[in-house]
C-alpha positions in Angstrom: -5.3 15.5 -24.8 -5.5 18.3 -22.5 -2.8 20.3 -21.1 -2.4 19.6 -17.6 0.1 22.3 -15.2 1.8 20.7 -12.1 3.4 22.7 -9.6 5.9 21.2 -6.7 6.5 22.6 -3.7 10.3 23.0 -4.2 9.0 26.0 -6.9 9.0 23.5 -10.1 6.7 24.0 -12.6 6.1 21.6 -15.6 3.0 20.8 -18.1 2.1 17.9 -20.0 -0.6 15.8 -21.2 -3.4 14.8 -19.3 -4.8 11.2 -20.4 -7.2 10.7 -17.1 -9.8 12.6 -15.4 -9.7 16.1 -15.4 -9.7 18.9 -12.3 -7.2 19.7 -9.5 -5.3 17.5 -7.2 -2.8 18.0 -4.6 -1.1 15.1 -2.7 2.8 14.1 -2.5 4.7 12.7 -5.0 6.7 9.5 -4.9 8.8 7.3 -7.3 7.6 3.7 -8.2 10.2 0.9 -9.8 8.0 -1.8 -10.5 8.3 -2.9 -14.3 4.9 -4.4 -14.2 1.6 -3.9 -12.5 0.9 -0.5 -13.1 -3.3 -1.6 -12.6 -2.2 -3.0 -9.4 -0.5 0.0 -8.3 -2.9 2.6 -9.3 -5.6 0.6 -7.3 -3.4 0.0 -3.8 -5.1 2.2 -1.2 -2.0 2.6 0.5 -1.6 5.2 -2.3 -4.2 7.2 -1.4 -3.2 11.1 -1.0 0.1 10.3 -3.2 1.1 11.1 -7.0 2.9 7.9 -8.7 5.8 8.3 -11.0 6.5 5.3 -12.8 10.0 4.8 -13.5 9.0 1.8 -16.0 8.6 4.5 -19.3 5.8 2.2 -21.1 2.6 2.7 -19.3 -1.3 1.3 -20.6 0.1 -1.3 -23.2 -2.0 -4.1 -21.6 -4.8 -2.1 -20.6 -7.0 -2.9 -17.5 -9.4 -5.6 -16.3 -11.7 -6.6 -13.3 -9.6 -9.8 -12.2 -6.4 -7.4 -11.2 -8.5 -4.8 -9.0 -6.7 -4.5 -6.2 -9.8 -2.9 -4.2 -13.1 -1.4 -5.1 -11.4 1.6 -6.6 -8.7 3.7 -7.2 -7.3 6.1 -4.4 -4.1 8.0 -5.7 -4.0 11.5 -6.5 -2.7 11.0 -9.7 -0.1 8.9 -11.7 2.8 10.5 -14.1 4.5 8.8 -16.9 6.6 8.8 -19.5 4.8 7.8 -22.4 1.0 6.3 -22.1 -0.1 3.8 -24.6 -4.3 4.4 -25.1 -4.7 1.3 -27.1 -4.0 -1.8 -25.1 -2.7 -5.3 -26.5 -3.3 -8.1 -24.3 -6.3 -10.8 -24.4 -7.5 -10.2 -20.8 -7.2 -6.5 -21.1 -11.2 -5.0 -20.9 -10.4 -1.4 -21.1 -7.8 1.1 -21.5 -6.2 2.4 -18.2 -7.2 6.1 -19.2 -11.1 4.9 -18.9 -10.1 3.7 -15.1 -8.5 6.7 -14.3 -11.7 9.2 -15.4 -14.1 6.5 -13.8 -12.3 7.0 -10.6 -11.3 10.8 -10.6 -7.4 10.2 -10.8 -5.2 12.4 -12.9 -3.3 10.7 -15.6 -0.1 12.7 -16.6 2.1 11.9 -19.6 5.1 13.4 -21.8 6.8 14.0 -18.4 10.8 13.4 -17.9 10.2 10.8 -15.2 14.1 9.9 -15.3 14.6 13.8 -14.0 11.4 13.7 -11.5 13.0 10.7 -10.3 16.5 12.0 -9.8 15.1 15.3 -8.3 12.7 13.3 -5.5 15.8 11.0 -4.7 17.8 13.8 -4.1 15.3 16.5 -2.1 12.8 13.7 -0.7 8.8 13.4 -1.2 7.3 16.1 -1.6 4.0 17.6 -2.1 2.6 18.7 -5.5 -0.6 20.1 -7.5 -1.7 18.9 -10.8 -4.4 20.7 -12.9 -6.0 21.0 -16.0 -7.9 24.0 -15.2 -5.7 26.1 -13.8 -2.1 26.9 -15.6 -1.0 29.9 -13.6 2.2 28.9 -11.4 1.8 31.5 -8.8 -2.0 30.5 -8.4 -0.9 27.0 -8.3 1.8 27.5 -5.7 -1.2 29.5 -3.7 -3.5 26.3 -3.7 -1.1 24.0 -3.1 0.5 26.5 0.1 -3.3 26.1 1.4 -3.7 22.6 1.0 -3.5 20.1 4.0 -0.3 17.6 3.8 0.0 14.0 3.9 0.3 13.8 7.6 -2.4 15.6 8.3 -5.1 13.3 6.4 -6.7 10.3 8.2 -6.9 8.7 4.9 -8.1 5.0 6.2 -11.6 7.1 6.8 -12.3 6.7 3.6 -10.7 3.5 1.8 -11.6 1.2 5.0 -14.8 -0.8 4.2 -17.7 0.2 5.6 -19.4 -3.3 6.3 -17.8 -6.5 7.4 -17.6 -9.1 4.7 -16.2 -13.0 4.2 -13.6 -13.3 2.1 -13.2 -16.5 0.2 -11.0 -16.1 -2.6 -7.3 -17.6 -3.0 -4.7 -17.7 -5.5 -5.6 -16.7 -8.8 -4.9 -19.8 -11.1 -3.0 -18.3 -14.4 -4.1 -21.8 -16.1 -7.9 -21.8 -15.5 -8.2 -17.6 -15.2 -10.0 -17.9 -12.2 -9.3 -17.2 -8.5 -9.0 -20.7 -6.5 -11.3 -21.2 -3.2 -9.2 -23.4 -1.0 -10.3 -25.2 2.3 -9.3 -23.1 5.6 -9.3 -24.3 9.4 -8.8 -21.3 10.8 -10.7 -18.3 11.4 -9.1 -14.8 11.3 -10.4 -10.8 11.3 -8.5 -8.4 9.1 -9.0 -5.0 10.2 -9.3 -2.8 7.2 -6.9 -0.1 7.3 -6.9 -0.3 3.1 -6.4 -3.8 2.6 -5.2 -5.3 -0.8 -7.3 -8.0 -2.3 -4.3 -10.1 -2.9 -3.5 -9.8 1.0 -6.6 -11.5 1.6 -6.4 -14.3 -1.2 -3.1 -15.1 0.4 -4.5 -15.4 3.7 -7.2 -17.4 2.2 -4.7 -20.0 0.5 -3.1 -20.5 3.6 -5.8 -21.5 5.2 -7.3 -19.0 7.3 -11.1 -17.8 6.4 -11.0 -14.1 6.4 -14.1 -11.7 8.1 -13.0 -8.3 7.1 -14.0 -5.9 9.1 -14.1 -1.9 9.4 -11.2 0.3 10.5 -13.2 1.3 13.6 -14.2 -1.9 14.8 -13.8 -2.0 18.6 -11.0 -3.8 20.5 -13.6 -5.2 22.7 -15.0 -7.2 20.1 -12.2 -8.9 18.6 -11.1 -10.0 21.9 -14.5 -11.3 22.7 -14.5 -13.1 19.4 -10.5 -14.5 20.9 -12.3 -15.6 23.9 -14.8 -17.3 22.7 -13.0 -19.2 20.3 -15.0 -17.4 16.9 -11.5 -16.5 15.6 -7.9 -17.5 16.1 -6.4 -14.1 15.6 -6.2 -10.6 14.4 -4.3 -9.4 10.7 -3.5 -5.7 10.6 -3.7 -4.9 6.9 -1.6 -2.2 4.9 -2.9 1.4 4.6 -2.3 5.2 3.6 -0.9 8.1 5.2 1.5 8.6 8.4 0.7 6.1 11.1 1.5 8.4 13.9 -1.8 10.3 13.4 -3.8 7.0 14.2 -4.4 7.5 17.5 -7.6 5.5 18.1 -6.0 2.5 16.2 -3.0 2.6 18.3 -5.2 2.5 21.3 -7.0 -0.3 20.0 -3.8 -2.4 19.1 -2.5 -1.7 22.7 -5.5 -4.0 24.3 -5.2 -6.4 21.7 -1.4 -6.8 22.4 -2.4 -6.9 26.5 -5.1 -9.8 25.7 -2.5 -11.9 23.7 -4.4 -11.7 20.8 -2.1 -13.5 17.8 -1.4 -11.0 15.5 0.0 -10.4 11.9 0.4 -6.9 10.4 1.5 -5.9 7.2 3.2 -2.3 5.8 0.8 0.3 8.1 -0.1 -2.6 10.3 3.7 -3.3 11.3 4.2 0.3 11.5 1.3 0.7 14.2 2.0 -2.3 16.5 5.8 -0.7 16.4 3.8 2.6 17.7 1.6 0.5 20.1 4.8 -0.9 21.8 5.9 2.6 22.3 8.3 2.7 19.3 7.5 5.7 17.1 8.0 5.7 13.4 10.1 8.1 11.4 9.6 9.2 7.8 12.1 8.0 5.2 13.7 10.8 2.8 11.3 9.4 -0.4 10.7 5.9 1.0 10.8 2.5 -0.8 8.0 1.6 -3.5 8.7 -0.8 -5.9 8.6 -4.6 -7.1 12.4 -5.1 -7.0 13.7 -4.5 -3.2 16.2 -7.3 -1.7 15.3 -8.0 1.9 17.4 -10.3 3.8 15.6 -13.3 6.5 18.2 -12.9 9.3 16.6 -16.5 10.3 17.7 -18.4 6.8 20.0 -16.0 5.7 18.3 -16.2 2.5 17.7 -13.0 0.2 14.2 -11.9 -1.1 13.3 -9.6 -4.1 10.0 -8.0 -2.5 7.8 -5.6 -3.3 7.3 -2.8 -1.1 5.6 0.7 -0.6 6.0 2.7 2.3 7.2 6.2 3.5 7.8 5.3 7.2 9.7 2.9 9.4 10.1 1.8 12.3 13.0 2.4 14.7 15.8 0.2 15.5 15.3 0.3 18.9 12.4 -1.9 18.5 14.9 -4.5 18.9 14.5 -4.2 22.9 11.0 -6.1 22.5 10.8 -7.5 19.1 13.3 -9.9 17.2 14.5 -8.3 13.8 13.8 -11.0 11.0 14.4 -9.4 8.0 16.5 -6.2 7.1 16.5 -4.2 3.6 19.4 -4.4 2.1 19.5 -1.1 0.2 19.5 1.0 3.4 19.4 -1.7 6.2 16.5 -0.5 7.3 14.1 -3.2 9.7 11.6 -4.9 7.4 10.1 -8.0 9.8 9.9 -8.3 13.3 9.0 -11.6 16.0 7.5 -10.1 18.9 9.3 -11.6 22.1 6.7 -11.6 24.4 3.6 -11.7 22.5 2.1 -14.0 19.5 2.7 -11.4 16.9 4.8 -11.4 13.9 5.1 -8.5 11.2 6.5 -7.2 7.7 7.0 -4.0 6.4 7.6 -5.4 2.6 4.6 -7.1 0.6 4.4 -10.6 0.9 1.2 -10.8 -1.1 3.4 -9.0 -4.2 0.7 -7.5 -7.0 2.5 -6.9 -8.3 4.9 -9.5 -7.8 7.7 -11.1 -7.0 5.9 -14.2 -4.7 9.7 -15.0 -3.0 7.9 -13.7 0.4 4.5 -15.6 0.3 5.7 -18.0 3.2 4.9 -15.7 5.8 1.2 -16.5 5.3 1.7 -19.4 6.3 4.1 -19.0 8.8 1.5 -17.2 10.4 -0.8 -19.9 10.1 1.1 -22.2 12.0 1.4 -19.4 14.9 -2.3 -19.3 15.4 
């Protein structure tokens, strides 16, 4: 393995082992507490522009395969792990993780005390960093990092969104047959792709909706016309990377959809954009919520759901002026779900599609179907 040098904006300098792509990359470093699902995390477009630190110490054990890809590729800047295993042992494995990372140009960094790094991020907050297999001088790395744009300055959804519309027909993965099901559908929706995960599409289809995925630059006028003509029953606003406050075109588009009373459902970035479009700006969390083990309370039923999460930004409490708060995070009492009072719109901050699990919030897709 080659040496990879890491420099963090708080001045920390580390050297570790490289097991992925070679080169130099900058990004925001966060930590993820999921115990499984590293391939799904690596291929989640919402991580574009970020380095993911895994708190699970053993990564690479089960390899990678085409069925578990959450998108067409990998968009994160890199991943940081304690111990990497390059000889996977799993009957579904088609290639080791390092092969996927090298093909997608993602840095793999091993041999790091990820417990220390996680505690640092928890104390000081998410921060920018640079990693390189080419540059090993601390001062030069610091200079390159200072010159690099910050994550809140880059529109990543232009990089991750589909360039052409397509219809998604697969449903849930069947663990007995090892194939994705093809369920019957009786509603039609458009999913605006800001960096959509494959399993979100699977869950929408499983709930009985035919999904046409359209690029992020699709105009509001096109969507409103489709709705008025009865060609679609609603619009889904997907997850995605980066700071929602810089997405001015998307905000203007969603405002028009709100005014036209188009039924909508948003997850993660879509949830945040709906809040901003109603006049309630998001704010950045200290170190975000990233993991597959976050408790969320359903305010309607009283049930506590263990959820998958991946976000650095959150909607303000003042949103309760126009929406009913349906879910809250039990770690910090931040808002996790909304049902708008004057419009057929629901949204959640967490990821009910899981991938990696759990699946306790999957009912929300059926709730959207019923709303249509």
